[in-house]
Each structure stands twice: as structure tokens, then as C-alpha cells.
C-alpha positions in Angstrom: 11.4 -23.0 -3.1 11.1 -18.6 -3.4 7.7 -17.7 -0.1 8.6 -14.4 0.3 6.8 -13.0 3.1 6.0 -9.0 3.8 7.0 -7.7 6.8 4.5 -5.6 8.7 5.4 -4.1 11.6 8.3 -1.7 10.6 10.7 -0.2 14.3 11.1 3.4 15.4 13.5 3.9 12.7 12.4 2.1 10.1 8.2 4.0 10.7 10.1 7.2 10.5 11.5 6.7 6.8 8.0 5.2 5.5 6.5 8.5 6.6 9.1 10.8 6.3 10.1 12.2 9.5 12.9 10.8 12.1 12.8 9.1 15.4 11.4 11.7 18.0 9.3 12.6 15.7 7.3 9.5 15.2 7.6 9.1 19.2 5.7 11.2 20.1 3.6 10.8 17.7 2.7 7.7 19.5 2.9 8.8 23.1 -0.1 12.2 21.5 -2.1 8.6 20.9 -1.3 10.2 17.1 0.0 6.3 15.8 -1.3 3.3 16.9 1.8 1.3 17.4 2.9 -2.4 19.0 5.2 -3.3 22.1 7.6 -6.4 22.1 9.4 -6.7 25.2 11.6 -3.0 24.7 11.4 -3.4 21.5 8.4 -0.1 20.3 7.3 -1.8 16.9 4.4 0.5 14.2 2.1 -1.7 11.8 2.4 -0.7 8.4 -2.0 -0.6 7.9 -1.4 1.7 10.6 1.1 4.1 8.8 -1.1 4.1 5.9 -4.2 5.6 7.9 -2.6 7.5 9.7 -1.1 8.9 5.5 -5.0 9.0 4.3 -6.0 10.9 7.7 -4.0 13.2 7.1 -4.0 13.8 2.8 -5.1 16.9 2.1 -6.6 18.5 -1.3 -5.3 22.4 -2.3 -8.6 23.7 -2.5 -7.7 27.2 -1.8 -6.1 28.1 -5.2 -2.6 28.8 -4.2 0.2 26.9 -6.1 2.6 25.1 -3.9 5.3 23.9 -6.4 
């Protein structure tokens, strides 16, 4: 019986890998209020839905005519 449950809460380290930032970069985003978090005792967890919202909020389209490649 294969009941796969997708993970929703990620550690600061895992959130860093997901967002391409260091652990301290993730902590800074949390401290500055840019990334919501869930505290479980001493553990700090980040919801994948909040990470996806963060990405969408900060996504930019290149409309200035400059090629980034």
C-alpha cells in the first residue's frame, strides 16, 4: 500500500536549497518579515506554499530590452 504524502513544511536548510539561498539568507528573510515561518519548539519551518508565493511576488519580467544571457 503506497500512500505518498507530500511534504509541506521545510527546514531552514531545505528552504535555502529550494530558494537558492544560504541558511542565513533564509533566516534574514524570516527576520525581516519577508517569509512567513512556523515555529515547532526550537525548530523553524517554512511552508512550501509561502516559498512559492515569495517566488511569484518577486518574479520580474524583462521589459527593459536587456538580455540577461
